[in-house]
DRENTOR-223849 format. One line per field, with one value per atom (N, C-alpha, C): residue number from 1; x, y, z. Coordinates in Angstrom, 1 decimal, always signed. Layout:
<pts>
num NUM_...
px X_...
py Y_...
pz Z_...
</pts>
This chain:
<pts>
num 1_1_1_2_2_2_3_3_3_4_4_4_5_5_5_6_6_6_7_7_7_8_8_8_9_9_9_10_10_10_11_11_11_12_12_12_13_13_13_14_14_14_15_15_15_16_16_16_17_17_17_18_18_18_19_19_19_20_20_20_21_21_21_22_22_22_23_23_23_24_24_24_25_25_25_26_26_26_27_27_27_28_28_28_29_29_29_30_30_30_31_31_31_32_32_32_33_33_33_34_34_34_35_35_35_36_36_36_37_37_37_38_38_38_39_39_39_40_40_40_41_41_41_42_42_42_43_43_43_44_44_44_45_45_45_46_46_46_47_47_47_48_48_48_49_49_49_50_50_50_51_51_51_52_52_52_53_53_53_54_54_54_55_55_55_56_56_56_57_57_57_58_58_58_59_59_59_60_60_60_61_61_61_62_62_62_63_63_63_64_64_64_65_65_65_66_66_66_67_67_67_68_68_68_69_69_69_70_70_70_71_71_71_72_72_72_73_73_73_74_74_74_75_75_75_76_76_76_77_77_77_78_78_78_79_79_79_80_80_80_81_81_81_82_82_82_83_83_83_84_84_84_85_85_85_86_86_86_87_87_87_88_88_88_89_89_89_90_90_90_91_91_91_92_92_92_93_93_93_94_94_94_95_95_95_96_96_96_97_97_97_98_98_98_99_99_99_100_100_100_101_101_101_102_102_102_103_103_103_104_104_104_105_105_105_106_106_106_107_107_107_108_108_108_109_109_109_110_110_110_111_111_111_112_112_112_113_113_113_114_114_114_115_115_115_116_116_116_117_117_117_118_118_118_119_119_119_120_120_120_121_121_121_122_122_122_123_123_123_124_124_124_125_125_125_126_126_126_127_127_127_128_128_128_129_129_129_130_130_130_131_131_131_132_132_132_133_133_133_134_134_134_135_135_135_136_136_136_137_137_137_138_138_138_139_139_139_140_140_140_141_141_141_142_142_142_143_143_143_144_144_144_145_145_145_146_146_146_147_147_147_148_148_148_149_149_149_150_150_150_151_151_151_152_152_152_153_153_153_154_154_154_155_155_155_156_156_156_157_157_157_158_158_158_159_159_159_160_160_160_161_161_161_162_162_162_163_163_163_164_164_164_165_165_165_166_166_166_167_167_167_168_168_168_169_169_169_170_170_170_171_171_171_172_172_172_173_173_173_174_174_174_175_175_175_176_176_176_177_177_177_178_178_178_179_179_179_180_180_180_181_181_181_182_182_182_183_183_183_184_184_184_185_185_185_186_186_186_187_187_187_188_188_188_189_189_189_190_190_190_191_191_191_192_192_192_193_193_193_194_194_194_195_195_195_196_196_196_197_197_197_198_198_198_199_199_199_200_200_200_201_201_201_202_202_202_203_203_203
px -82.8_-81.8_-81.2_-82.2_-81.7_-80.9_-81.2_-80.3_-78.9_-78.8_-77.5_-76.7_-77.3_-76.6_-76.2_-77.0_-76.6_-75.4_-75.4_-74.3_-73.0_-73.1_-71.9_-71.4_-72.2_-71.8_-71.1_-71.7_-71.1_-69.7_-69.5_-68.2_-67.2_-67.7_-66.8_-66.3_-67.3_-66.9_-65.9_-66.0_-65.1_-63.7_-63.7_-62.4_-61.7_-62.5_-61.9_-61.4_-62.2_-61.7_-60.4_-60.3_-59.1_-57.9_-58.1_-57.0_-56.6_-57.5_-57.2_-56.5_-56.7_-56.1_-54.7_-54.4_-53.1_-52.0_-50.8_-49.6_-48.9_-48.4_-47.7_-46.4_-46.0_-44.8_-43.6_-42.5_-41.3_-40.7_-40.1_-39.4_-38.0_-37.8_-36.6_-35.4_-35.6_-34.5_-34.0_-35.0_-34.6_-33.9_-34.4_-33.8_-32.4_-32.2_-30.8_-29.8_-30.3_-29.4_-29.2_-30.2_-30.1_-29.2_-28.9_-28.0_-26.6_-25.8_-24.4_-23.5_-22.7_-21.8_-20.7_-20.1_-19.0_-17.8_-16.9_-15.7_-14.8_-14.2_-13.3_-11.9_-11.4_-10.0_-9.0_-9.3_-8.3_-8.2_-9.2_-9.1_-8.4_-7.9_-7.2_-5.8_-5.4_-4.2_-3.0_-2.0_-0.7_+0.4_+1.5_+2.6_+3.0_+3.3_+3.8_+5.1_+5.4_+6.7_+7.8_+9.0_+10.1_+10.5_+10.9_+11.4_+12.9_+13.4_+14.8_+15.7_+17.0_+17.9_+17.8_+17.7_+17.5_+16.0_+15.1_+13.7_+13.2_+12.4_+11.9_+10.5_+10.3_+8.9_+8.7_+7.4_+7.1_+6.7_+7.3_+7.1_+6.6_+6.1_+5.7_+6.8_+7.0_+8.1_+7.8_+8.9_+8.8_+7.7_+6.9_+5.8_+4.7_+4.7_+3.6_+3.7_+4.8_+5.0_+5.7_+5.2_+5.9_+5.9_+6.5_+6.6_+8.0_+8.6_+10.0_+9.9_+10.6_+10.8_+12.2_+12.1_+13.3_+13.8_+15.1_+15.7_+17.0_+17.1_+18.4_+19.1_+20.4_+21.1_+22.2_+22.9_+24.1_+24.3_+25.0_+25.5_+26.9_+27.7_+29.1_+29.4_+30.0_+30.4_+31.9_+32.2_+33.6_+34.0_+35.3_+35.8_+36.3_+36.6_+37.1_+37.0_+36.9_+36.9_+38.3_+39.3_+40.6_+41.1_+40.1_+40.4_+39.5_+38.3_+37.3_+37.0_+37.1_+36.7_+35.4_+34.6_+33.3_+33.3_+32.3_+32.2_+31.9_+31.3_+31.0_+32.0_+31.5_+32.4_+32.6_+31.5_+31.6_+30.6_+30.9_+29.9_+29.2_+27.9_+27.0_+26.7_+27.3_+27.2_+26.2_+25.0_+23.9_+23.7_+23.8_+23.6_+22.2_+21.6_+20.2_+20.0_+19.0_+18.6_+17.3_+17.1_+15.9_+15.5_+14.4_+14.0_+12.6_+12.5_+11.3_+10.4_+9.2_+8.3_+7.1_+7.0_+6.0_+6.6_+5.7_+6.2_+6.7_+6.8_+7.3_+8.5_+9.4_+10.5_+10.1_+10.8_+10.5_+11.7_+11.5_+12.6_+12.5_+13.7_+13.7_+13.3_+12.6_+12.2_+13.4_+13.4_+14.6_+14.1_+15.0_+14.6_+13.9_+14.2_+13.6_+12.1_+11.8_+10.4_+9.6_+10.4_+9.8_+10.0_+10.8_+11.0_+12.5_+12.8_+14.1_+14.5_+15.8_+16.3_+16.6_+16.4_+16.9_+17.2_+17.7_+18.1_+17.5_+16.9_+16.4_+17.3_+18.0_+18.9_+18.1_+18.7_+18.0_+17.2_+17.7_+17.0_+15.9_+15.7_+14.7_+15.1_+16.4_+16.9_+16.8_+16.3_+16.2_+17.5_+18.0_+19.3_+19.1_+19.4_+19.2_+20.3_+20.0_+21.0_+22.0_+23.3_+24.3_+24.7_+24.3_+24.6_+26.1_+26.5_+28.0_+28.9_+29.8_+30.7_+30.2_+29.1_+28.6_+28.4_+28.1_+27.9_+29.1_+30.3_+31.6_+31.9_+31.2_+31.5_+30.8_+31.5_+30.9_+31.6_+30.9_+31.5_+31.0_+31.9_+31.4_+30.4_+30.5_+29.7_+28.2_+28.1_+26.8_+26.4_+26.5_+26.2_+25.6_+24.5_+23.9_+23.0_+22.6_+21.7_+20.3_+19.4_+18.1_+17.0_+17.1_+16.0_+16.3_+15.2_+15.3_+14.4_+14.9_+14.2_+13.4_+12.3_+11.4_+12.2_+12.0_+12.6_+14.0_+14.5_+15.9_+15.9_+17.1_+17.3_+18.7_+18.8_+20.1_+20.6_+21.9_+22.5_+22.9_+22.4_+22.7_+23.1_+23.3_+23.6_+23.1_+22.9_+22.6_+23.6_+24.2_+25.3_+24.9_+25.3_+25.0_+26.3_+26.4_+27.5_+27.0_+27.4_+26.8_+27.8_+27.2_+27.9_+27.8_+28.8_+28.8_+27.5_+26.9_+25.6_+24.4_+24.6_+23.5_+23.5_+24.5_+24.6_+23.4_+23.0_+22.0_+20.6_+20.4_+19.1_+18.1_+17.3_+16.2_+16.4_+16.5_+16.6_+15.2_+15.0_+13.6_+13.7_+12.7_+12.6_+11.1_+11.0_+9.7_+9.5_+8.5_+8.3_+7.6_+7.3_+6.6_+5.2_+4.6_+3.2_+3.3_+4.5_+4.6_+4.5_+4.6_+4.5_+5.9_+6.1_+7.4_+7.5_+8.7_+9.0_+10.3_+10.3_+11.3_+12.0_+13.3_+14.1_+15.0_+15.0_+15.8_+17.3_+18.2_+19.6_+20.5_+21.3_+22.2_+23.3_+23.9_+24.9_+26.3_+26.4_+27.7_+27.5_+28.6_+28.6_+27.7_+27.0_+26.1_+25.7_+25.6_+25.1_+26.2_+25.8_+26.7_+27.6_+27.3_+28.1_+29.2_+29.4_+30.3_+31.7_+32.2_+33.5_+33.8_+32.8_+33.0_+33.0_+32.2_+32.2_+33.6_+34.1_+35.4_+36.5_+36.4_+37.4_+37.5_+36.3_+36.3_+36.6_+36.1_+36.2_+37.2_+37.5_+38.4_+39.5_+40.3_+41.2_+42.3
py +47.3_+46.3_+45.6_+45.3_+44.7_+45.6_+46.9_+47.9_+47.9_+47.9_+47.9_+46.7_+45.5_+44.3_+44.3_+44.9_+45.0_+45.9_+47.1_+48.0_+47.3_+46.6_+45.9_+44.8_+44.1_+43.1_+43.7_+44.8_+45.5_+46.0_+46.6_+47.1_+45.9_+44.8_+43.6_+43.1_+43.1_+42.6_+43.5_+44.9_+45.8_+45.6_+45.3_+45.1_+43.8_+42.7_+41.5_+41.8_+42.6_+42.9_+43.6_+44.6_+45.4_+44.5_+43.6_+42.8_+41.8_+41.4_+40.4_+41.0_+42.3_+42.9_+43.6_+43.8_+44.5_+43.5_+44.0_+43.2_+42.9_+41.7_+41.3_+42.1_+42.3_+43.1_+42.2_+42.9_+42.1_+41.5_+40.3_+39.7_+40.3_+41.2_+42.0_+41.0_+40.0_+39.1_+38.4_+37.9_+37.3_+38.3_+39.5_+40.5_+40.8_+40.8_+41.2_+40.0_+38.8_+37.7_+37.3_+37.7_+37.3_+38.2_+39.4_+40.2_+39.7_+39.9_+39.3_+39.9_+39.1_+39.6_+40.3_+41.4_+42.1_+41.2_+41.4_+40.6_+40.8_+39.7_+39.7_+39.9_+41.1_+41.5_+40.5_+39.9_+38.9_+37.6_+37.3_+36.1_+36.2_+37.4_+37.5_+36.8_+36.1_+35.3_+36.2_+35.8_+36.5_+35.5_+36.0_+35.2_+34.3_+33.0_+32.1_+32.5_+32.2_+32.5_+31.7_+32.3_+31.6_+30.4_+29.3_+28.1_+28.4_+27.5_+27.6_+26.6_+26.9_+26.0_+24.6_+23.6_+22.2_+21.7_+22.7_+22.3_+22.0_+21.0_+20.5_+21.0_+21.0_+21.3_+20.6_+20.2_+19.5_+20.6_+20.4_+21.3_+20.5_+21.3_+20.7_+20.7_+19.6_+19.6_+20.5_+20.8_+21.6_+21.1_+22.0_+21.6_+20.9_+21.0_+20.4_+18.9_+18.3_+16.8_+16.4_+15.5_+15.0_+15.9_+15.4_+16.2_+16.0_+17.2_+17.1_+17.7_+17.0_+17.5_+18.2_+19.5_+20.4_+20.7_+20.5_+20.7_+21.5_+22.8_+23.4_+22.9_+22.5_+21.8_+22.6_+23.4_+24.1_+25.4_+26.3_+27.5_+27.8_+28.2_+28.6_+29.9_+30.8_+32.1_+32.0_+32.1_+31.9_+33.1_+33.5_+34.7_+34.3_+33.0_+32.5_+31.0_+30.5_+29.0_+28.5_+29.4_+29.0_+29.7_+30.0_+30.6_+31.8_+31.7_+32.8_+33.6_+34.9_+35.9_+36.5_+36.8_+37.4_+38.8_+39.1_+40.5_+41.5_+41.0_+41.8_+41.4_+40.9_+40.6_+39.1_+38.3_+37.0_+36.1_+34.8_+33.9_+33.2_+33.1_+32.3_+31.0_+29.9_+28.6_+27.8_+27.6_+26.9_+25.5_+24.5_+23.1_+22.7_+21.8_+21.3_+19.9_+19.3_+18.0_+18.1_+17.4_+17.4_+15.9_+15.5_+14.1_+14.0_+13.0_+12.7_+11.9_+12.3_+11.7_+11.0_+11.0_+10.3_+9.2_+8.5_+7.4_+7.8_+9.1_+9.6_+10.5_+10.6_+11.5_+12.9_+13.8_+15.2_+16.0_+17.1_+18.1_+19.2_+19.7_+20.9_+22.1_+23.0_+24.2_+25.0_+25.7_+26.5_+27.9_+28.8_+30.1_+30.0_+29.0_+28.8_+28.5_+27.9_+27.6_+28.7_+29.8_+30.9_+30.6_+29.7_+29.3_+29.2_+28.3_+28.1_+28.9_+29.1_+29.7_+31.2_+31.9_+33.3_+33.7_+34.9_+35.4_+36.7_+36.9_+38.3_+38.8_+39.9_+40.5_+41.1_+41.4_+41.9_+43.2_+44.0_+45.2_+45.0_+43.7_+43.4_+43.2_+43.5_+43.4_+42.0_+41.7_+40.4_+40.1_+38.9_+38.5_+37.1_+37.0_+35.8_+34.8_+33.5_+32.5_+32.6_+32.4_+32.5_+33.9_+34.9_+36.3_+36.6_+37.7_+38.0_+36.9_+36.5_+35.4_+34.1_+34.0_+32.8_+31.7_+31.9_+30.8_+30.0_+30.5_+29.8_+29.0_+29.1_+28.3_+27.0_+25.9_+24.6_+23.6_+22.9_+21.8_+20.5_+19.5_+18.2_+17.5_+17.6_+16.9_+17.4_+18.6_+19.3_+19.8_+18.9_+19.3_+18.1_+17.6_+16.4_+16.4_+17.6_+17.7_+18.0_+18.1_+18.7_+17.6_+16.4_+15.4_+14.5_+14.3_+13.4_+12.2_+11.0_+9.8_+9.3_+8.6_+8.2_+7.4_+7.7_+7.0_+7.4_+8.4_+8.9_+10.4_+10.8_+12.2_+12.7_+13.9_+14.5_+15.6_+15.7_+16.9_+17.9_+19.1_+20.2_+21.5_+22.5_+23.8_+25.0_+26.1_+27.4_+28.3_+29.1_+30.0_+31.5_+32.4_+33.8_+34.6_+35.7_+36.6_+37.8_+38.0_+39.0_+40.0_+41.2_+42.2_+41.7_+42.1_+41.7_+42.0_+43.1_+43.5_+42.6_+41.9_+41.0_+39.6_+39.3_+38.0_+37.9_+36.7_+36.5_+36.9_+36.7_+37.1_+35.9_+35.9_+34.9_+34.1_+32.8_+31.9_+31.6_+31.7_+31.5_+30.5_+29.6_+28.6_+28.7_+28.9_+28.9_+27.6_+26.8_+25.5_+25.5_+24.3_+24.2_+24.7_+25.0_+25.6_+27.1_+27.6_+29.1_+29.5_+28.5_+28.8_+29.1_+30.1_+30.5_+30.0_+29.4_+28.9_+29.6_+29.9_+30.8_+30.2_+30.4_+30.0_+31.1_+31.4_+32.4_+31.8_+32.5_+32.1_+32.8_+32.0_+32.6_+33.5_+34.4_+35.3_+34.6_+33.5_+32.8_+31.3_+30.6_+29.2_+28.4_+27.5_+26.6_+25.4_+24.2_+23.0_+22.0_+20.7_+19.6_+19.5_+20.3_+20.2_+21.2_+22.1_+23.2_+22.7_+21.6_+21.1_+20.6_+19.9_+19.5_+20.6_+21.6_+22.8_+23.4_+23.6_+24.3_+23.4_+22.1_+21.2_+21.3_+21.4_+21.5_+22.8_+23.9_+25.2_+26.2_+25.9_+26.8_+26.1_+25.2_+24.4_+25.2
pz +37.5_+37.8_+36.5_+35.6_+34.4_+33.6_+33.6_+32.9_+33.4_+34.8_+35.3_+35.0_+35.0_+34.6_+33.1_+32.3_+30.9_+30.7_+31.4_+31.3_+31.8_+32.9_+33.5_+32.5_+31.9_+30.9_+29.7_+29.2_+28.1_+28.4_+29.6_+30.0_+30.1_+30.7_+30.8_+29.4_+28.5_+27.1_+26.5_+26.7_+26.1_+26.7_+28.0_+28.6_+28.0_+27.8_+27.2_+25.8_+25.1_+23.7_+23.6_+24.5_+24.6_+25.0_+25.9_+26.3_+25.2_+24.5_+23.4_+22.2_+22.0_+20.8_+21.1_+22.4_+22.7_+22.5_+22.0_+21.6_+22.9_+23.0_+24.2_+24.4_+25.6_+25.9_+25.6_+25.0_+24.7_+25.9_+25.7_+26.8_+26.9_+27.9_+28.0_+28.2_+29.0_+29.2_+27.9_+27.1_+25.8_+24.9_+24.8_+24.0_+24.4_+25.7_+26.1_+25.8_+25.9_+25.7_+24.2_+23.4_+21.9_+21.1_+21.6_+20.9_+20.9_+19.8_+19.8_+20.9_+21.5_+22.5_+21.9_+22.5_+21.9_+21.9_+20.9_+20.8_+22.1_+22.5_+23.6_+23.2_+23.6_+23.2_+23.7_+24.9_+25.4_+24.6_+23.8_+23.0_+21.7_+21.4_+20.1_+20.3_+19.2_+19.3_+19.2_+20.0_+20.1_+19.7_+19.2_+18.8_+19.9_+19.6_+20.6_+21.1_+22.4_+22.9_+22.2_+22.1_+21.4_+22.2_+21.5_+22.1_+22.6_+23.3_+23.8_+23.0_+22.9_+22.3_+22.9_+22.0_+22.4_+22.4_+22.2_+22.2_+20.8_+20.6_+19.3_+19.0_+17.7_+17.2_+15.9_+15.6_+14.4_+13.3_+12.1_+11.0_+9.8_+8.8_+7.6_+6.6_+5.8_+4.9_+3.7_+2.9_+1.7_+0.8_+0.2_-0.7_+0.0_+1.4_+2.1_+2.3_+1.9_+1.9_+3.2_+4.0_+5.1_+6.3_+7.4_+8.6_+9.1_+9.6_+10.1_+11.5_+12.4_+13.8_+13.8_+14.0_+14.0_+15.4_+15.6_+16.9_+16.8_+17.0_+17.1_+18.3_+18.1_+19.2_+19.8_+19.0_+19.5_+18.7_+19.4_+18.7_+19.1_+18.1_+18.4_+17.6_+18.3_+17.6_+17.3_+16.0_+15.6_+14.8_+14.9_+14.2_+12.8_+12.6_+11.3_+11.3_+10.1_+9.9_+9.5_+9.7_+9.3_+8.0_+7.2_+5.9_+5.6_+6.1_+5.8_+7.0_+6.8_+7.9_+7.6_+8.6_+8.4_+7.8_+7.0_+6.5_+7.7_+8.7_+9.9_+11.0_+12.1_+13.3_+13.6_+13.4_+13.9_+13.1_+13.0_+12.4_+13.5_+13.4_+14.3_+13.6_+14.1_+13.5_+14.3_+13.8_+14.5_+14.0_+14.8_+14.4_+14.8_+14.0_+14.3_+13.8_+14.3_+13.8_+13.1_+12.0_+11.2_+11.1_+11.8_+11.8_+11.1_+10.2_+9.5_+10.4_+10.6_+11.6_+10.9_+9.6_+8.9_+8.0_+7.3_+6.4_+5.1_+4.8_+3.6_+3.8_+2.8_+2.9_+2.9_+3.6_+3.7_+3.4_+2.7_+2.4_+3.4_+3.9_+4.6_+3.8_+4.3_+3.6_+3.3_+2.2_+1.8_+1.2_+1.0_+0.5_-0.9_-1.7_-3.0_-2.8_-1.6_-1.3_-0.6_-0.3_+0.5_+2.0_+2.3_+3.8_+4.1_+5.1_+5.5_+6.8_+7.0_+8.2_+8.0_+9.1_+9.2_+10.6_+10.8_+12.2_+12.4_+13.6_+13.9_+15.0_+14.7_+15.7_+16.9_+18.0_+19.2_+18.8_+17.9_+17.5_+16.4_+16.0_+15.1_+13.6_+13.3_+12.0_+11.5_+10.3_+9.8_+9.0_+9.2_+8.5_+7.9_+6.6_+5.9_+6.2_+6.1_+6.3_+5.1_+5.4_+4.4_+3.9_+4.7_+4.3_+4.5_+3.9_+4.0_+3.5_+4.4_+4.0_+4.6_+5.2_+5.9_+5.0_+3.7_+2.8_+2.6_+2.9_+2.7_+3.9_+5.0_+6.2_+6.3_+6.1_+6.1_+7.0_+7.8_+8.6_+8.1_+7.8_+7.2_+8.1_+9.4_+10.3_+10.4_+9.8_+9.9_+8.5_+7.5_+6.1_+5.4_+5.9_+5.5_+4.3_+3.9_+2.8_+3.2_+2.2_+2.4_+2.7_+2.0_+2.1_+3.3_+4.1_+5.2_+5.0_+5.0_+4.7_+6.0_+5.7_+6.9_+7.9_+9.2_+10.3_+10.5_+9.9_+10.1_+10.4_+10.8_+11.0_+10.5_+10.2_+9.7_+10.6_+10.6_+11.3_+10.3_+10.5_+9.5_+10.3_+9.5_+10.2_+9.4_+10.1_+9.5_+10.0_+9.1_+9.5_+9.1_+10.0_+9.8_+10.1_+9.3_+9.4_+10.2_+11.4_+12.3_+12.9_+13.2_+14.0_+15.4_+16.3_+17.7_+18.4_+18.1_+18.7_+18.3_+17.2_+16.7_+17.3_+18.1_+18.7_+19.8_+20.1_+21.1_+20.5_+19.2_+18.6_+18.6_+17.6_+17.5_+16.2_+16.4_+15.2_+14.7_+13.4_+12.8_+11.7_+11.7_+10.6_+10.1_+8.8_+8.1_+7.4_+7.7_+7.1_+5.8_+5.3_+4.0_+4.0_+5.1_+5.2_+5.4_+5.5_+5.7_+7.2_+8.1_+9.5_+10.0_+10.8_+11.4_+12.8_+13.1_+14.4_+14.9_+16.2_+16.7_+17.9_+18.0_+19.2_+19.6_+20.9_+21.5_+21.6_+21.1_+21.0_+22.1_+22.8_+23.8_+23.1_+23.8_+23.3_+23.3_+23.9_+24.0_+23.5_+23.3_+22.8_+23.8_+23.2_+24.0_+23.2_+23.9_+23.3_+23.2_+22.9_+22.9_+21.7_+20.6_+19.4_+19.3_+20.3_+20.3_+20.0_+20.8_+20.6_+19.2_+18.6_+17.3_+16.2_+16.5_+15.6_+15.6_+16.8_+16.9_+16.4_+16.5_+16.0_+14.5_+13.9_+12.4_+11.8_+12.5_+11.9_+12.6_+13.8_+14.5_+15.3_+14.6_+15.3_+16.0
</pts>
């Protein structure tokens, strides 16, 4: 009887030793959740939708100084300003407001800064402000200058020399931080400044 008890105790001790030295099984749930999740394609940033004529956006002033609220207000398509004819078919004369919204003066961005205004035709062709004969088209009411003082706004204009098929494109402004803002432009005259534009440029 004592021999059987000794054998039983020895077997029991071996079982305990085996259990104590075996490695614990990995936690499958933890392993599954600790691995990095795959990137979500839906979270990738897409270009913002274009604004509409009359809508405002805040932009950074040239050189990163100050903030300007930019608002394209009107567009008029004119075939001449009374003395200058377009190199293509028509001038697109776009008026806008530039309002300083901080306590420091801010300059509008310009091509010399790597920014300013441009036009994207419906087929995607990029067109610079003042191209062709557009640089000769000036209206006194919309020629206020580059610098906007705190608490004030200026009325200014961007002019483009376009082919007929290039009307109704996208107006683009690149600010002092290099950010591009876009507005969808109508194919026909629109906005509250059209009468004044035509009064000064196409009487």
